[in-house]
C-alpha positions as CSV (number, residue, x, y, z in Angstrom):
1,M,-11.6,45.1,-21.8
2,A,-8.2,43.6,-21.0
3,E,-7.2,40.4,-22.7
4,P,-6.8,37.4,-20.4
5,A,-3.2,36.7,-19.4
6,H,-1.9,33.6,-21.2
7,Q,-0.2,31.2,-18.9
8,A,1.7,28.2,-20.0
9,A,-0.2,25.2,-18.8
10,A,1.8,22.8,-16.7
11,A,2.7,19.8,-18.7
12,P,1.1,16.7,-17.2
13,A,3.5,14.2,-15.8
14,D,4.4,11.4,-18.2
15,P,2.6,8.3,-16.7
16,A,5.5,6.1,-17.8
17,L,7.7,8.0,-15.4
18,R,5.2,7.8,-12.4
19,R,6.6,4.5,-11.3
20,L,9.1,2.7,-9.1
21,E,12.4,1.9,-10.7
22,S,14.0,0.3,-7.7
23,I,13.0,-0.9,-4.2
24,V,15.3,-1.1,-1.3
25,L,14.5,-2.9,1.9
26,P,16.6,-2.3,5.0
27,D,17.7,-5.8,5.6
28,A,18.7,-8.2,2.8
29,T,18.8,-11.3,5.1
30,P,16.3,-13.9,4.1
31,L,13.0,-14.2,6.0
32,P,12.6,-17.1,8.4
33,S,10.2,-18.9,6.1
34,A,11.1,-20.0,2.6
35,Y,7.6,-19.4,1.5
36,A,7.5,-15.8,2.9
37,E,10.9,-15.2,1.3
38,A,9.7,-16.4,-2.1
39,D,6.6,-14.2,-1.7
40,R,8.8,-11.2,-0.9
41,R,11.1,-11.8,-3.9
42,Q,8.1,-12.3,-6.2
43,A,6.5,-9.1,-5.0
44,V,9.6,-7.1,-5.7
45,A,10.1,-8.7,-9.1
46,D,6.4,-8.0,-10.0
47,L,6.6,-4.4,-8.7
48,L,9.6,-3.7,-10.8
49,T,8.0,-5.2,-13.9
50,E,4.8,-3.1,-13.6
51,N,3.6,-0.5,-11.1
52,R,2.1,2.9,-10.7
53,F,3.7,5.0,-8.0
54,D,2.7,8.7,-8.1
55,P,4.0,10.8,-5.2
56,V,1.6,13.8,-5.1
57,G,3.4,17.1,-5.8
58,V,6.7,15.5,-6.6
59,P,7.8,16.1,-10.2
60,G,9.7,13.7,-12.4
61,G,10.2,10.0,-12.0
62,P,10.8,7.2,-12.1
63,F,11.5,6.8,-8.4
64,A,13.4,4.6,-6.0
65,L,11.7,3.5,-2.8
66,N,13.5,2.8,0.4
67,L,10.8,1.0,2.5
68,C,11.4,0.5,6.2
69,V,9.9,0.4,9.6
70,R,11.3,3.1,11.9
71,D,10.0,3.9,15.4
72,G,6.9,1.8,14.9
73,R,6.0,3.6,11.6
74,L,6.1,2.4,8.0
75,V,8.3,4.8,6.1
76,F,8.2,5.4,2.4
77,D,11.5,7.1,1.7
78,I,11.1,8.2,-1.9
79,R,14.1,9.2,-3.9
80,D,14.8,10.4,-7.5
81,A,17.0,8.6,-10.1
82,A,20.1,10.1,-8.6
83,D,19.2,8.7,-5.1
84,A,18.4,12.1,-3.7
85,P,15.6,12.2,-1.2
86,V,12.4,13.8,-2.6
87,R,9.8,13.0,0.1
88,A,9.3,10.7,3.0
89,V,5.8,9.5,4.0
90,A,5.4,7.8,7.4
91,L,2.3,5.7,8.3
92,A,1.4,4.3,11.7
93,L,1.5,0.5,11.7
94,G,-1.4,0.2,14.1
95,P,-4.1,0.0,11.4
96,F,-2.2,-2.8,9.6
97,R,-1.3,-5.0,12.7
98,R,-4.4,-7.3,12.5
99,L,-3.9,-7.8,8.7
100,I,-0.2,-8.5,9.1
101,K,-0.8,-11.0,12.0
102,D,-3.5,-12.7,9.9
103,Y,-1.2,-12.8,6.9
104,H,1.6,-14.5,8.9
105,M,-0.9,-17.1,10.2
106,I,-2.0,-17.8,6.6
107,V,1.6,-18.2,5.5
108,E,2.2,-20.7,8.4
109,S,-1.0,-22.6,7.5
110,H,0.1,-22.8,3.9
111,E,3.5,-24.1,4.8
112,L,2.0,-26.7,7.2
113,A,-0.5,-27.9,4.7
114,V,2.2,-28.4,2.1
115,A,4.5,-30.1,4.6
116,E,1.7,-32.5,5.6
117,G,1.0,-33.3,2.0
118,G,-2.3,-31.4,2.3
119,H,-5.1,-31.9,0.0
120,E,-5.3,-29.5,-3.0
121,A,-8.6,-28.2,-1.9
122,R,-7.2,-27.2,1.5
123,I,-4.2,-25.4,0.0
124,Q,-6.5,-23.6,-2.5
125,A,-8.8,-22.4,0.4
126,I,-5.7,-21.1,2.2
127,D,-4.5,-19.3,-1.0
128,M,-8.0,-17.7,-1.4
129,G,-7.8,-16.5,2.2
130,R,-4.3,-15.1,1.5
131,R,-5.6,-13.3,-1.6
132,G,-8.4,-11.8,0.4
133,L,-6.0,-10.5,3.0
134,H,-3.8,-9.0,0.2
135,N,-6.9,-7.2,-1.2
136,E,-7.8,-5.9,2.2
137,G,-4.2,-4.8,2.9
138,A,-4.1,-3.1,-0.5
139,E,-7.3,-1.2,0.1
140,L,-6.0,0.0,3.5
141,L,-2.7,1.0,2.1
142,T,-4.3,2.9,-0.7
143,Q,-6.6,4.7,1.8
144,R,-3.8,5.6,4.2
145,L,-1.6,7.0,1.3
146,E,-4.5,8.9,-0.3
147,G,-3.5,12.5,-1.1
148,R,0.2,11.6,-0.7
149,I,1.0,8.7,-3.0
150,G,-1.2,7.5,-5.9
151,L,-1.1,3.7,-6.4
152,D,-2.9,1.2,-8.6
153,F,-4.4,-1.8,-6.9
154,E,-1.8,-4.3,-7.9
155,T,1.0,-2.0,-6.8
156,A,-0.7,-1.7,-3.4
157,R,-1.1,-5.5,-3.1
158,R,2.6,-6.0,-3.7
159,L,3.6,-3.3,-1.4
160,F,1.4,-4.9,1.3
161,T,3.4,-8.1,0.8
162,L,6.6,-6.1,1.5
163,V,5.0,-4.5,4.6
164,C,4.3,-7.9,5.9
165,A,7.9,-9.0,5.2
166,L,9.3,-6.0,7.0
167,H,7.1,-6.6,10.0
168,Q,8.3,-10.2,10.1
169,R,11.9,-9.0,10.5
170,I,11.3,-6.7,13.5
């Protein structure tokens, strides 16, 4: 009986490397709303502090992400540490449009409530609605990226904020 061939097992990817190191958005001009701009800046800062970003079948890491909207599609242009392209993933924006529209309406409602000196309970209710939309957007983004890019829930929530910011610029 022949002895089984010994193969070197592929070393699992270091989870500490399966993350985003930088995020580039195509347009650095501020968003029309101060609240939306602050939300975008906070999402980027939070993402760079802690995230899980695992492009399936792409070795190495950490990664840089150029996130843009091109030809009506959301494009995840993933690059290595030397800024060399390693994979691009494009998603149709159609499934996100209702959530993005609702998100922008919530942001406007929040700004209006604050400007009017709104009651704390009203502002809290608006914030709860915003969190719910973020959760729904994160779930949709995770589903649409399944089998292509692995994300944790918080990373998906923050990326959804950036998707809304990109959509506001087009």
